[in-house]
C-alpha positions, -999 to +999 in steps of 0.1 A: -190+037-178-201+005-158-238-007-164-255-027-139-289-048-134-304-035-108-337-035-090-353+000-087-346-003-049-310-011-056-308+017-080-319+040-055-294+026-028-265+027-049-276+061-060-276+074-027-243+055-014-227+074-049-240+106-036-221+107-005-246+090+018-235+089+056-269+072+069-293+053+059-327+050+087-353+029+080-383+002+092-387-028+072-416-026+048-426-039+015-417-026-012-390-001+005-369-030+024-347-037+000-328-002-001-316-006+034-307-042+027-286-031-003-267-002+017-258-029+045-243-052+024-225-030-002-187-029-001-181+007-005-209+013+022-192-008+046-161+010+037-168+043+042-190+032+076-225+042+062-251+040+093-272+011+082-288-002+114-325-008+115-349+016+132-375+012+162-398+026+137-403+052+110-407+081+136-376+075+151-356+065+118-370+104+104-354+120+137-321+102+137-318+112+102-327+148+109-301+145+135-274+136+111-286+164+083-280+189+116-243+177+115-241+183+078-239+150+068-261+130+038-290+111+053-317+089+036-349+079+052-366+048+036-401+038+045-432+022+028-461+047+023-480+038+053-446+045+074-454+082+066-481+082+086-460+071+116-432+096+107-453+126+098-449+148+128-411+149+123-415+148+087-438+179+085-417+197+110-384+190+091-396+213+061-398+242+092-366+236+105-352+229+072-321+208+066-281+213+067-268+183+049-292+170+021-322+150+032-341+125+014-371+109+025-380+077+005-416+066+004-420+031-012-459+034-022-480+002-031-510+008-055-530-024-055-522-029-019-497-061-027-485-061+010-505-029+025-536-021+043-542+007+021-536+025-015-526+063+001-503+083-021-472+096-006-472+132-029-500+141-008-473+144+019-451+166-002-477+189-012-488+191+027-455+198+038-446+222+009-413+206+000-404+192-035-413+156-047-394+138-075-407+106-085-385+088-112-400+069-142-375+042-143-345+025-130-319+046-144-338+078-130-340+063-097-302+061-095-299+096-111-322+113-090-307+107-055-275+125-064-303+155-078-324+151-047-293+155-026-279+186-043-312+201-046-318+198-009-286+212+001-293+240-022-327+249-007-320+239+027-350+215+027-360+176+027-367+161-006-393+134-009-388+106-032-418+085-045-416+055-061-440+026-068-441-012-061-437-021-099-408+003-099-394-007-068-392-045-077-383-047-115-351-047-131-332-025-157-302-014-166-284+015-152-251+034-158-231+040-127-211+071-121-178+077-103-187+080-062-190+114-045-173+119-012-190+120+019-197+154+034-174+167+062-193+174+093-207+212+098-231+216+122-260+241+116-261+276+129-295+279+122-324+278+149-338+244+151-361+252+178-397+251+173-410+277+195-440+295+179-422+328+175-390+307+157-414+288+140-433+313+128-406+329+113-394+300+097-429+292+080-428+325+064-392+314+048-408+280+038-438+300+017-411+322+001-394+294-012-423+279-030-422+303-062-383+287-068-396+251-063-418+256-092-392+274-114-371+244-107-396+220-117-403+242-148-365+236-160-361+203-146-342+180-167-365+151-149-398+168-164-399+171-204-426+185-231-428+164-263-451+180-285-459+165-320-450+181-352-490+178-364-510+210-368-539+193-363-546+204-323-583+200-326-577+163-326-547+163-303-548+144-269-522+158-243-510+132-219-492+143-186-476+113-178-463+109-139-434+087-130-436+054-146-469+064-162-447+078-189-431+043-198-467+032-199-477+056-222-445+054-245-452+016-245-490+020-253-482+049-285-455+027-296-481-001-311-501+030-332-492+038-364-473+068-369-498+091-379-517+082-349-490+088-328-487+125-341-520+134-322-508+127-293-487+152-269-467+144-237-461+161-206-436+140-182-438+149-149-409+135-125-404+168-103-427+184-083-445+208-077-462+204-108-446+223-136-479+247-140-466+264-174-455+236-193-489+217-184-506+250-198-486+251-228-497+215-234-533+222-230-531+251-256-515+226-279-541+197-272-577+192-274-578+178-240-558+159-216-553+124-201-538+122-168-519+093-161-504+087-126-497+054-110-517+061-071-545+085-064-556+114-088-531+137-072-521+158-102-556+152-119-575+173-093-543+199-095-548+199-132-587+204-132-581+231-109-556+248-129-571+247-163-609+252-152-641+232-158-639+242-194-615+219-205-617+184-205-591+166-185-595+128-181-578+098-156-588+083-128-614+103-119-638+101-152-629+064-151-607+064-182-583+047-160-592+027-132-600+044-099-583+017-078-553-005-080-520+003-101-513+012-130-507-017-159-496-013-196-531-025-205-550-004-187-530+029-200-530+016-236-572+013-235-573+048-222-551+061-249-575+039-273-549+011-283-566-021-286-555-048-258-556-085-273-561-109-247-530-129-248-537-153-224-577-167-219-588-158-183-592-189-161-622-204-150-630-223-120-595-216-102-598-223-067-584-194-046-550-202-029-548-174+002-517-173+018-511-192+050-484-192+078-454-216+075-458-248+082-440-254+114-447-218+123-446-209+160-474-187+152-498-216+143-495-231+177-503-198+193-535-194+176-542-232+179-535-231+217-555-196+217-585-207+199-590-236+221-593-215+252-613-189+236-639-213+225-646-213+263-655-176+262-686-173+240-680-131+239-642-133+236-627-109+209-590-112+195-576-082+181-549-083+159-516-061+141-498-061+114-473-094+105-470-124+090-494-137+121-520-115+108-526-145+085-546-159+118-576-142+106-577-169+076-590-203+077-579-225+095-576-205+124-600-178+119-586-160+150-586-123+147-615-100+149-595-070+135-560-056+120-562-020+115-525-005+120-490-010+135-495-013+175-536-010+171-540-041+189-530-035+223-549-002+224-583-017+205-581-044+233-579-021+260-612+003+240-628-030+243-621-037+277-631-003+286-664-005+270-670-038+292-661-067+265-646-098+282-620-112+276-606-087+253-572-104+239-543-085+217-519-107+197-490-087+184-456-096+171-422-087+184-411-058+160-446-047+159-446-043+199-413-022+200-428-001+167-457+012+185-475-017+211-453+000+241-473+032+245-504+013+242-495-013+270-483+016+290-519+031+286-533-003+296-511-006+327-521+029+341-556+020+338-553-012+349-574-025+319-585-062+318-566-074+289-545-100+279-515-094+255-500-121+234-463-110+222-458-135+197-419-132+196-404-150+165-370-132+172-371-113+140-391-092+119-408-118+099-432-109+073-405-085+058-374-111+056-360-117+087-343-083+094-331-078+130-363-069+156-354-041+178-367-058+211-351-091+207-341-107+242-356-074+261-395-079+260-401-093+297-379-064+308-394-039+287-430-052+300-418-052+338-406-015+331-440-004+316-456-016+348-470-052+339-467-073+371-437-095+370-457-125+381-481-118+350-453-120+324-454-149+313-429-169+286-441-204+270-422-219+245-450-225+211-445-264+201-476-290+202-456-306+232-465-279+251-500-272+245-511-283+281-488-260+292-496-227+269-534-233+273-536-233+311-511-202+310-537-185+285-565-194+305-549-183+338-541-152+325-576-142+313-589-148+344-565-122+358-582-089+362-555-067+350-529-064+324-511-097+314-483-104+289-477-139+275-447-137+253-446-172+231-410-176+219-393-192+194-376-188+162-392-182+128-388-214+109-373-193+080-343-174+097-336-206+117-329-222+086-310-195+073-289-194+100-285-230+103-272-229+066-249-202+076-236-221+109-230-250+085-211-229+057-186-217+085-180-255+094 
């Protein structure tokens, strides 16, 4: 058996390839990006012709994967947790249509918001859609779960949600590799996937009828495990419900205790949902109280409290025994269990903060320099921002942005502010974000003849997540004109210091235009430019 050192993301990707994957559909977003990148570069994936081109957004990814499943092939959808919000319409309805080929939806959650706007927990989506959720505790399980999830998806004819967290996605461990399975042959679904109300009602009843079988599968799953200690002192025992990566932290903490103290803890490892209720009830019967350890929001803690009632003590994030926000750490889990955590390194004192900055030489810098210069002429101006590396324009030295809410919100917020009478209302959006979810907002603005100025800061790539292809590269002028922006008010500039006079003049002219105008500052990201130059040099 071959063993490889893999990131959690890489283990998921390789597991999917070896499970007979035919296509991965994704929009880049940390901490999920490396999954698709691994598949794009894997020799076996190339040999098999596995589809791995980036999608415009998570909704298009989910729908394309559903189409591949309809044709009987195995498909993987990858996104970060906030991408679940974008694909939710198709995702929720896919549980009602059901699937033909195995369909796994990978959601990479980001507790502590290392690179995200919120800490939402994707397990809620699985519960909401009434489908199974898998949550690996380590890289080996991440690899093994892909085959299990695809097999289970095809067995119950439903999508499976596989949830990981940043710490697992971006840490490495040795993984035992199995023989690859061949891809499915095409076999078209013969079931009705047309969700007219009469059909949807019938199929929803079918989904409901599957719930008991899903619970039974969790009860007997190899990924869930009950560990009852041999001690008979039940009155002093604590039961621990350890979900996903939390199981590793629990085992690490308990290993620091003397054996006689370790015997006072029982464990229920949960890595397949719906939660195995009978197992947890058995754990509660063998313990005086329960501690729920889960990385994310108190999803399982709330369910366990409801299941056991108010008379049984259940602790976790809701009770403050674990931090209510942020990711789990071995130290906070150890403290909750009662293990004394020594301070290995002293806390730094009087350390100056070093917030992230735009790269030196980045074209976004020149955009903000010009924009701020012109905006100062308008005391009531507001600049609405969006998701991307250019969001750093909210920080010193530019302090340019008034908002950044979600993908595509810059244009629609500027439109709403303009509708309220704000002038000037300016939107700054990146090239990839514009095609992801900005185009519809621009169409709204055009239809309402809103008095806004939109700046599509085009660095010819998806810069924030590492330089993936951007869906609209070399198409933005045509897109904007096609959406109805007057051609003379779609302006392209090159963001360089030597062009500052031209850029400021263009911005000023378009602000003064009473209608929708679009300015496209275009210059390649310096990171991808350097990489491309290196590649060209290597080729001679």
